[in-house]
Backbone bond lengths (Angstrom), bond angles and torsions (degrees), N, CA, C in turn:
res aa  C-N    CA-C-N  psi(-1)  N-CA   C-N-CA  omega(-1)  CA-C   N-CA-C  phi
1 M - - - 1.425 - - 1.602 109.54 -
2 K 1.260 119.28 -51.17 1.353 121.65 177.94 1.607 117.90 -57.45
3 R 1.351 107.59 -37.34 1.395 118.26 179.73 1.583 111.84 -59.13
4 S 1.388 113.90 -48.53 1.438 117.44 177.71 1.421 116.22 -68.89
5 I 1.322 121.45 -27.75 1.427 126.13 173.56 1.544 109.93 -68.44
6 I 1.309 119.89 -38.05 1.483 122.32 179.91 1.532 105.77 -73.00
7 K 1.283 121.10 -35.69 1.463 119.43 -176.99 1.557 108.43 -70.70
8 I 1.380 115.61 -41.88 1.467 118.20 178.72 1.440 113.17 -63.81
9 V 1.334 116.49 -34.48 1.486 119.63 -178.46 1.573 111.05 -72.99
10 L 1.310 114.67 -38.33 1.509 115.15 177.66 1.501 111.39 -68.60
11 I 1.299 118.56 -38.40 1.492 120.61 179.16 1.577 108.68 -70.00
12 L 1.297 115.69 -41.72 1.484 117.68 178.13 1.486 115.84 -62.32
13 I 1.271 116.15 -31.42 1.465 119.25 177.93 1.519 110.63 -69.69
14 A 1.361 116.51 -42.60 1.392 119.03 178.23 1.610 114.76 -65.19
15 V 1.349 113.10 -40.28 1.500 115.25 175.75 1.519 111.15 -69.30
16 L 1.298 120.00 -36.16 1.457 118.97 178.59 1.486 115.09 -71.19
17 Y 1.295 116.10 -27.18 1.506 121.77 172.62 1.540 108.97 -66.72
18 I 1.290 119.41 -49.34 1.412 119.78 177.74 1.485 112.56 -64.07
19 I 1.358 121.74 -41.18 1.455 119.88 177.62 1.522 110.11 -67.05
20 G 1.337 118.57 -32.34 1.426 123.66 178.12 1.526 114.77 -60.94
21 I 1.392 106.51 -44.81 1.610 113.02 179.02 1.519 110.53 -65.44
22 I 1.318 116.16 -33.45 1.492 117.13 178.80 1.449 116.75 -74.33
23 C 1.459 111.98 -41.51 1.426 116.19 -170.13 1.511 118.11 -103.55
24 V 1.329 116.83 -33.96 1.426 123.46 -176.56 1.497 112.68 -74.11
25 P 1.404 124.62 118.40 1.449 120.36 -176.96 1.540 116.18 -61.73
26 F 1.367 117.75 -37.89 1.468 114.75 -176.26 1.623 111.19 -77.81
27 M 1.315 119.17 -5.50 1.473 116.04 174.25 1.525 109.78 -101.93
28 E 1.338 115.90 7.82 1.432 116.21 177.89 1.594 119.41 -63.23
29 P 1.354 111.80 -29.05 1.548 110.29 172.22 1.489 116.72 -62.34
30 L 1.345 116.12 -23.77 1.471 122.42 179.41 1.537 113.70 -65.77
31 R 1.335 113.44 -26.62 1.341 127.39 -178.03 1.567 110.04 -55.35
32 F 1.310 117.02 -39.41 1.434 124.63 -175.45 1.576 112.17 -109.11
33 N 1.295 114.64 12.08 1.561 117.59 -178.28 1.486 104.34 -96.88
34 V 1.305 116.82 121.52 1.519 124.32 179.62 1.473 106.99 -68.68
35 F 1.264 121.61 -42.64 1.487 122.54 -174.93 1.552 108.54 -65.05
36 A 1.289 119.47 -38.09 1.431 120.33 177.05 1.510 115.35 -60.93
37 W 1.395 111.23 -36.57 1.478 116.63 176.49 1.511 114.66 -72.37
38 I 1.305 115.02 -26.61 1.463 119.98 176.03 1.481 109.87 -73.98
39 I 1.360 119.63 -41.48 1.402 123.23 -179.75 1.625 104.79 -66.45
40 F 1.334 119.26 -38.02 1.399 119.25 -177.38 1.691 110.54 -69.47
41 A 1.301 114.78 -34.62 1.424 119.26 177.55 1.494 113.46 -69.03
42 V 1.396 113.62 -34.17 1.490 117.28 175.64 1.587 108.27 -70.02
43 Y 1.316 117.83 -36.72 1.467 122.46 179.72 1.474 107.38 -62.67
44 L 1.429 119.52 -52.44 1.425 121.86 174.25 1.431 118.19 -50.18
45 L 1.433 114.46 -48.81 1.542 110.56 175.80 1.513 115.18 -64.53
46 C 1.352 120.51 -32.37 1.403 118.98 174.70 1.504 114.38 -68.82
47 A 1.337 116.46 -34.02 1.403 122.11 178.30 1.623 113.18 -65.00
48 I 1.359 107.71 -47.58 1.539 116.01 173.82 1.521 110.55 -56.59
49 F 1.247 117.53 -46.10 1.491 121.45 -176.26 1.523 107.72 -66.93
50 I 1.254 124.77 -44.50 1.472 125.96 172.10 1.408 114.04 -58.25
51 C 1.324 120.49 -48.49 1.466 125.37 174.87 1.471 109.09 -51.33
52 G 1.360 116.28 -46.46 1.437 120.61 -176.92 1.560 112.76 -66.07
53 L 1.289 113.48 -35.36 1.484 117.55 170.83 1.433 114.86 -64.38
54 L 1.314 118.79 -38.80 1.414 121.93 -175.99 1.548 110.03 -89.36
55 G 1.209 116.76 34.45 1.539 120.49 -178.06 1.552 108.10 -69.37
56 N 1.326 113.71 -174.11 1.518 120.14 -177.05 1.553 102.41 -68.68
57 K 1.345 113.40 120.53 1.456 117.49 168.36 1.483 116.93 -104.82
58 N 1.338 112.28 19.05 1.519 116.41 -175.93 1.569 112.20 -103.28
59 K 1.314 113.42 24.08 1.474 119.66 177.41 1.482 110.90 -69.79
60 Q 1.397 118.70 129.65 1.421 122.82 -174.34 1.546 100.24 -120.94
61 Y 1.315 121.17 131.11 1.392 125.60 172.17 1.528 109.65 -106.40
62 M 1.279 120.61 119.45 1.496 121.74 -179.74 1.517 107.15 -101.65
63 A 1.386 112.05 136.19 1.384 119.68 175.83 1.445 111.35 -117.92
64 T 1.333 113.55 146.10 1.486 120.45 -174.79 1.500 107.39 -82.92
65 D 1.317 117.22 163.97 1.392 124.38 179.58 1.422 114.01 -52.15
66 E 1.301 113.87 -45.76 1.545 122.43 179.50 1.509 108.58 -57.35
67 E 1.347 117.41 -50.33 1.478 120.09 -175.29 1.463 107.21 -65.39
68 K 1.356 123.24 -33.20 1.491 121.47 -177.68 1.577 109.39 -72.18
69 K 1.327 115.69 -34.98 1.558 117.61 172.93 1.475 112.61 -65.17
70 E 1.373 115.57 -39.61 1.400 115.87 176.75 1.589 111.11 -66.82
71 G 1.208 118.51 -33.42 1.409 119.89 -178.17 1.573 109.90 -70.74
72 K 1.353 119.49 -38.10 1.295 123.58 174.23 1.583 116.62 -60.39
73 I 1.445 110.81 -44.56 1.369 114.36 177.09 1.526 114.33 -64.77
74 S 1.383 114.04 -35.45 1.466 118.27 179.69 1.532 109.03 -63.11
75 Q 1.437 116.74 -41.63 1.385 123.12 179.68 1.564 109.52 -60.58
76 E 1.345 116.57 -42.69 1.449 112.67 -179.98 1.474 116.30 -69.21
77 L 1.310 118.69 -33.10 1.397 126.71 176.15 1.543 110.78 -64.16
78 L 1.312 116.85 -43.83 1.426 119.09 171.12 1.503 119.29 -57.46
79 K 1.479 108.62 -43.96 1.545 114.81 172.61 1.480 114.69 -55.88
80 E 1.365 115.03 -40.62 1.500 118.28 -174.47 1.488 104.67 -72.34
81 R 1.345 122.56 -39.06 1.444 124.26 -176.90 1.417 108.21 -62.64
82 N 1.369 119.81 -43.22 1.463 125.70 -172.72 1.563 109.24 -69.08
83 K 1.315 117.00 -29.44 1.495 120.85 175.20 1.477 107.15 -61.60
84 W 1.250 126.54 -38.66 1.405 131.32 -173.47 1.546 107.46 -72.84
85 F 1.316 117.34 -39.08 1.477 121.01 -173.50 1.517 107.26 -82.54
86 M 1.281 120.36 -32.07 1.470 124.10 -175.48 1.595 106.57 -76.41
87 G 1.215 117.15 -38.79 1.463 117.96 -175.57 1.385 116.13 -88.31
């Protein structure tokens, strides 16, 4: 829930900034300021990065019983191999 709120707020700030530059009279000088656009681009890159980090973490990977058995066998074989390298 918190992740989706954070994503919405980050996107909303970017959209409101663009709308503000277009519609609000006292923000009109920012429309032609290169430094303001550079800061906005950096903000967008950071927002995209943060939204990417806050992606869906609820992915579940199901393994069949056969895959679990194969995984246990592989772990045992690796343990045996490591005994020979360590000793």
